N, C-alpha and C positions, 0 to 999 in steps of 0.2 A: 557653812554647810557642815552638818554634823557627820560623824563617821557612819552612823546608821543610815542617814539619807544618801550618803555616797555609796554605801553598800547596796541599797535598794536600786539606785540608778545603775550601778554596775550589773546587778542581777538582771535588771530589765534589758539592758543592752546585750548581755550575754544570751538571754532567752530570744531576743529579736534576731540576733546573729545566728543562733541555732536554727530558728525557723527559716531565715533567709537561706542558710546553707542547705537545709533540707529541700527547699523549693528549687534551688539551683541544681541540686543533684537530680531531682525529678525532671527538671527542664532538660538537663544534659541527656538523660536516658531517653526522653521523648524525642529529642533532636536526633539521637543516634538511630532510633527506630524510623523516624521520618527520612533520614538520609538513606537507610537501607531500602525502604520502600521506594524512594525516588530513583535510586539506582536500578532497582528491579523494573520499575515502570519504563525507565529510559531504555533499558535493554529490550523490553518488549516492543517499544516503539521502533527501535533500530531494526529488530528482526522483521517487524511488519513493513517497514520502509524497504528493506532489501527484498522481501517477498513481493511487494507491490512493484518494485522496479523490475524484477525478473518476470513477473506476469505481464507487465506492459511490453517488455522486450519480446517475450514469446508471442504476444498478440501482434506486434509489429512484424515479426517474422512470418507469422501465419497470414497476415494481410498481404505481404509481398508475394508469398507463394500463391495465394488465391488470385492475385492480380495476374501473375504469369499463367496460371491455369485458365483464367478467363480469356486471355489473349489467345492461348492455344485453342480453346473451345471455339472462339469466334472464327479463327482461321480454319478449323476443321469444318465448321458450319458453312463457311463460304465455299470451301472445296466441295462439300457434299451438295450444296446448291448448284454448283457448276456441273457436277456429274449428273444430278437429277435433270437439269435443263438439257444436257446432251442426250440423255435417255429419252426424254419427252420428244426432242427433235427427231430422234431415230424412229420412234414409234409413229410420230406424225407423218414422216416421210414415207414410212411403210404403208400407210393407209391412204396415201395420195394427198395428204394435207401439206401445208406449208410450215417450214420450221419457224419456231418462235411465235406461232399464232394459233 
């Protein structure tokens, strides 16, 4: 192999290496951008998960309070029914009727 052929091969290798190095730099920059974007998206997902957890927790608390209020309302309704029945009996007795009928 002549010195000229060796020089051409060396130049070819150097040019290929430069191109490879440039593409690796571009790849590294792109990977850095993707990493930043990934971290940003991960942060958004974490915040959304915390918000969802808090919302579900609040919903559970509201459901428990609603259940207590429904029990109280049912008890109040039963008491009101008893008082209304007593009033109806009093009125019926005053008119000469029979209670509960």
